[in-house]
C-alpha positions in Angstrom: -12.7 -52.0 -13.2 -12.9 -48.9 -11.0 -15.0 -47.2 -8.7 -15.8 -43.5 -8.3 -17.0 -41.1 -5.3 -17.4 -37.6 -6.4 -13.9 -37.0 -7.5 -12.2 -39.9 -5.9 -11.0 -42.8 -7.9 -10.4 -46.4 -6.6 -8.9 -49.3 -8.5 -7.6 -52.7 -7.8 -4.0 -53.1 -8.2 -3.0 -54.5 -11.7 -6.4 -54.0 -13.0 -7.2 -52.2 -16.4 -9.6 -49.3 -16.6 -11.0 -46.6 -18.9 -11.5 -43.5 -16.7 -13.9 -41.0 -18.2 -13.7 -37.2 -17.4 -16.7 -35.1 -19.1 -15.7 -31.7 -19.4 -18.3 -29.0 -19.5 -18.1 -25.2 -19.7 -18.7 -23.6 -16.2 -21.1 -20.7 -17.4 -23.2 -22.6 -19.9 -22.7 -26.2 -19.1 -22.2 -26.9 -22.7 -19.4 -29.5 -23.7 -16.0 -28.1 -23.4 -14.3 -29.0 -26.6 -10.4 -28.9 -26.7 -9.0 -26.8 -29.3 -6.6 -27.9 -31.8 -3.1 -28.6 -30.2 -4.6 -28.7 -26.6 -4.3 -31.9 -24.6 -5.8 -33.0 -21.2 -3.0 -34.4 -18.8 -4.2 -37.0 -16.4 -1.2 -37.5 -13.4 -1.1 -39.7 -10.5 1.4 -38.8 -7.7 2.2 -40.3 -4.2 2.4 -36.7 -2.7 1.6 -33.1 -4.3 4.3 -32.1 -6.3 6.0 -35.4 -6.7 7.0 -37.1 -9.8 4.0 -38.9 -11.3 3.8 -42.7 -11.1 0.9 -42.5 -13.9 1.0 -39.7 -16.6 -1.5 -39.9 -19.6 -2.1 -37.3 -22.1 -5.2 -37.2 -24.3 -5.7 -34.6 -27.3 -8.8 -33.6 -29.3 -9.0 -37.0 -31.2 -9.6 -38.8 -27.8 -12.5 -36.4 -27.0 -16.3 -37.1 -27.9 -19.0 -34.5 -29.0 -20.0 -34.3 -25.5 -16.5 -33.2 -24.1 -15.8 -36.5 -22.4 -12.1 -37.7 -22.6 -11.3 -41.2 -21.7 -8.0 -42.3 -20.2 -7.0 -45.9 -20.6 -5.2 -47.6 -17.8 -3.5 -51.0 -18.5 -2.6 -53.4 -15.9 0.8 -52.4 -16.0 -0.1 -48.6 -15.3 -2.3 -49.6 -12.1 0.5 -52.3 -11.0 1.9 -49.8 -8.3 2.4 -49.9 -4.7 -1.2 -49.8 -2.7 -1.5 -46.6 -1.7 -3.9 -43.6 -1.8 -2.2 -41.1 -4.4 -3.5 -37.9 -5.4 -4.3 -37.3 -9.1 -4.6 -33.8 -11.2 -6.1 -32.8 -14.5 -5.1 -29.9 -16.3 -5.4 -28.5 -20.0 -2.4 -27.6 -21.7 -1.3 -25.8 -25.0 1.3 -27.5 -27.3 4.3 -25.8 -25.6 3.0 -27.2 -22.2 1.4 -23.8 -20.9 -1.5 -24.7 -18.8 -4.8 -23.1 -19.8 -8.2 -22.9 -18.6 -9.0 -23.6 -14.8 -11.4 -26.3 -13.3 -14.1 -24.8 -11.1 -14.7 -27.0 -8.0 -12.3 -29.6 -8.8 -10.5 -30.4 -5.6 -6.7 -30.2 -5.2 -6.8 -33.1 -3.3 -8.5 -35.7 -5.4 -7.7 -39.2 -4.4 -6.7 -42.2 -6.7 -6.5 -45.1 -4.3 -4.8 -48.4 -5.4 -6.0 -51.8 -3.9 -7.4 -50.4 -1.0 -11.0 -51.8 -0.3 -12.0 -51.6 -4.1 -15.7 -52.0 -4.4 -16.5 -52.5 -0.8 -17.9 -49.2 0.0 -21.7 -48.3 -1.0 -20.6 -44.7 -1.5 -18.6 -45.6 -4.5 -19.9 -46.3 -7.8 -18.8 -48.9 -10.3 -17.1 -47.6 -13.5 -18.8 -43.9 -12.8 -17.7 -40.8 -14.8 -16.4 -37.7 -13.3 -17.8 -34.2 -14.5 -15.6 -31.2 -14.4 -16.5 -27.8 -15.0 -14.0 -25.7 -17.0 -13.9 -21.9 -16.5 -13.7 -19.5 -19.3 -13.6 -21.8 -22.3 -11.2 -19.9 -24.5 -9.2 -17.8 -22.2 -5.5 -18.8 -21.4 -4.3 -18.7 -18.1 -1.3 -16.5 -17.7 2.0 -17.8 -16.9 3.7 -17.1 -13.6 7.1 -15.3 -14.2 8.5 -14.7 -10.8 11.0 -16.6 -8.6 10.6 -20.2 -7.9 13.2 -20.3 -5.0 11.8 -18.6 -1.8 13.9 -17.2 0.8 11.9 -16.7 4.0 12.2 -13.3 5.7 12.1 -13.0 9.7 10.8 -9.5 9.4 8.1 -9.4 6.6 6.0 -12.0 4.9 7.2 -13.2 1.6 4.3 -13.0 -0.9 4.4 -14.6 -4.7 2.0 -13.4 -7.3 1.0 -16.7 -8.3 -2.9 -16.1 -8.0 -4.7 -17.0 -11.4 -1.2 -18.0 -12.8 0.0 -21.0 -14.4 3.2 -22.7 -12.8 6.0 -24.4 -14.7 7.7 -25.9 -11.8 7.3 -26.4 -8.0 8.2 -23.6 -5.6 10.8 -24.2 -3.3 10.9 -22.6 0.2 14.3 -22.7 1.6 14.5 -23.7 5.4 15.1 -21.0 7.8 18.5 -21.7 9.5 18.4 -22.5 13.1 21.6 -23.1 15.5 22.1 -24.0 18.9 25.0 -23.2 21.3 25.8 -23.4 24.8 26.0 -20.1 26.6 28.0 -18.9 29.4 25.0 -19.2 32.0 25.0 -23.1 31.1 21.9 -22.5 28.9 21.1 -23.0 25.4 21.3 -19.8 22.9 18.9 -20.5 19.8 19.6 -18.4 16.8 17.0 -18.4 14.0 17.8 -17.2 10.5 21.0 -15.6 12.4 19.1 -13.6 15.1 19.5 -14.7 18.9 16.3 -15.4 20.4 
């Protein structure tokens, strides 16, 4: 059993569930049907960008004619630490390239395990989640820039990631900071190699 509130999901720890997402085309409201070779990936992570603690994939054969995709979770899947996790959905082609975009789907959708399940009046038992998919047949282009960023003290660093599919996390390296005693008995702080 599980409970939903908008995009948020609650499930008792160690329980089974069949979580249903109904995909519709944003412009027409018609069912969004996966193309041959496409999959929907459902992942639950302790924090954004972390390795998933739950990962499920469904292909076209798991989708009904109304656009619904159901992900079965076993008691073993949900037998994870009581915690409020984040979850994500994505549509991917056979090579893993992310395609199509969710419209209105939050990037902070919550997946709570074992926390006050079913005790809140604003959660619906076994509720389905409706997701609008933008531009049904267009593929989101892949980001082909740098994945490691070195900050600059003089100008902003902008990565051209808007409306692009990322294959990995972007890492922002830390700015070097050092402290040294100076001749006046104070502390000189050097940030990025520059005395401040």
